[in-house]
C-alpha positions in Angstrom: 272.4 293.5 -0.2 273.3 296.8 2.0 276.7 298.5 1.4 277.4 300.7 4.2 280.4 302.9 5.0 281.1 304.1 8.6 283.6 307.0 9.3 284.7 309.3 11.7 287.5 310.4 14.0 289.9 307.9 15.5 288.3 306.5 18.6 284.6 307.5 17.7 283.6 303.7 17.2 283.5 303.1 13.6 285.0 299.5 14.0 282.9 298.7 16.8 279.6 299.7 15.2 280.7 297.9 11.9 281.6 294.7 13.6 278.5 294.6 15.6 276.3 295.2 12.5 278.5 292.5 10.6 277.9 290.1 13.2 274.1 290.8 13.6 273.4 290.7 9.8 276.0 288.3 8.4 277.7 291.3 6.5 281.3 291.2 5.6 283.3 293.7 7.5 286.1 295.3 6.2 288.3 297.8 8.3 290.3 300.2 6.4 293.1 300.0 8.6 293.8 296.4 7.3 293.7 297.9 3.8 295.4 301.3 4.4 298.6 300.0 6.4 301.0 297.3 5.4 301.6 294.7 7.9 304.8 295.8 10.0 306.1 295.2 13.5 305.3 297.5 15.3 301.9 298.1 13.3 300.6 301.3 11.7 304.0 302.4 10.6 304.0 301.8 6.8 301.2 303.0 4.4 300.2 300.6 1.6 300.6 302.3 -1.8 297.4 303.9 -2.9 296.9 301.6 -6.0 297.5 298.6 -3.8 295.0 299.9 -1.2 292.2 300.4 -3.9 292.9 296.9 -5.4 292.7 295.2 -2.0 289.6 297.0 -1.2 288.1 296.3 -4.3 288.9 292.6 -4.0 287.3 292.6 -0.4 284.1 294.1 -1.6 283.9 292.2 -4.9 284.5 289.0 -2.7 281.8 289.7 -0.3 279.3 290.5 -3.3 279.9 287.1 -5.0 280.7 284.9 -1.9 277.2 285.2 -0.5 277.8 287.6 2.1 274.3 289.4 3.2 276.1 292.6 2.7 279.1 294.6 3.6 280.2 297.2 6.0 283.6 299.2 5.7 284.9 301.0 8.8 287.3 303.8 8.9 288.2 306.6 6.4 288.7 306.1 2.8 288.3 309.8 2.0 290.4 310.7 -1.2 292.2 307.2 -1.8 288.7 305.5 -1.9 286.7 307.8 -3.7 286.3 305.1 -6.6 284.0 303.2 -4.2 281.4 305.8 -3.6 279.0 304.6 -6.0 278.7 301.5 -4.2 277.6 303.0 -1.0 273.9 302.7 0.0 274.5 304.5 3.1 277.3 306.6 4.8 277.3 306.9 8.6 279.3 309.8 10.3 280.0 309.3 13.8 280.8 312.4 16.1 282.0 312.0 19.6 283.6 314.6 21.8 287.4 314.8 21.7 288.1 313.9 25.5 286.0 311.0 25.2 287.8 309.8 22.1 291.2 310.3 23.3 290.3 308.4 26.7 289.1 305.5 24.5 292.3 305.6 22.3 294.5 305.7 25.6 292.5 302.4 26.7 293.1 300.9 23.3 296.5 301.5 22.8 297.4 300.5 26.5 295.4 297.1 25.7 297.3 296.7 22.5 300.7 297.4 23.7 300.6 297.2 27.5 300.4 300.2 29.9 304.3 300.1 30.4 304.9 300.4 26.8 303.1 303.7 26.4 304.3 305.2 29.8 307.1 307.4 30.0 310.2 305.7 29.5 308.2 302.8 27.8 309.1 301.6 24.3 306.2 302.8 22.5 305.6 306.2 24.6 307.0 308.5 21.8 304.9 307.0 19.3 301.8 307.1 21.8 302.4 310.8 22.4 302.6 311.4 18.7 299.7 309.4 17.8 297.5 311.1 20.6 298.6 314.5 19.5 297.4 313.7 16.0 294.2 312.3 17.2 293.6 315.5 19.3 293.8 317.7 16.1 290.6 316.1 14.5 288.3 318.9 15.3 290.5 321.8 14.2 292.6 320.0 11.7 292.9 321.3 8.0 291.0 319.4 5.1 294.6 318.2 4.0 294.6 315.7 7.1 292.1 313.1 8.5 290.2 315.9 10.1 286.4 316.7 10.8 287.0 319.5 7.8 288.0 317.0 5.4 285.1 314.5 6.5 282.5 317.2 6.3 283.8 318.3 2.8 283.7 314.7 1.7 280.4 314.1 3.0 278.7 317.0 1.4 279.4 315.8 -2.1 278.3 312.2 -1.8 275.3 311.1 -3.8 273.9 308.8 -1.2 272.3 309.2 2.2 274.4 310.2 5.2 273.3 309.4 8.9 275.0 311.5 11.3 275.2 309.9 14.9 276.5 312.5 17.6 277.6 311.8 21.0 277.6 308.7 23.0 275.2 306.1 22.0 275.0 302.3 22.9 276.2 300.2 20.0 272.7 298.5 19.8 271.0 302.1 19.6 273.4 303.1 16.6 272.9 299.9 14.9 269.3 300.6 15.1 269.6 303.7 13.7 271.8 302.3 10.8 268.9 299.5 10.1 266.3 302.3 9.9 268.1 304.6 7.7 268.9 301.6 5.4 264.9 300.7 5.4 264.1 304.2 4.1 
């Protein structure tokens, strides 16, 4: 039963790759956004307390292992708050994508999620959109105290399991095949 964690900057494709692998292999997919954030309207405004995040993630992974899933895959960053799960990983996949491509993807995602009018100047989500995009743009240069490449590189360097780095634009099928090859090693 493979246990895979996929992380990278926002907009790098972690959720897309994890969902594709889960669908192909019958793995349970857990997105850290569903664990990290409390359900609010609008979404992604209130962080779930750390102890609750850990308990919820543990319940999700334990349920997958007991419930007959062929494996599990977690998408998104758990650096710091989810370190208790590191011994359970068979493979960690780190996705790297150039910032302009990520920001383009994030703009399209936010427009699809909230509507183009909502994120446009004067829209009710415009200020939140601008703040989110500024945060996402800092990934490459951000300090290790925030979700940044520095934080991720530091965290990856300390892992006891194999790390697969996938850089640049790749078809989901090609990235999935690379993950499958890494798990066979």
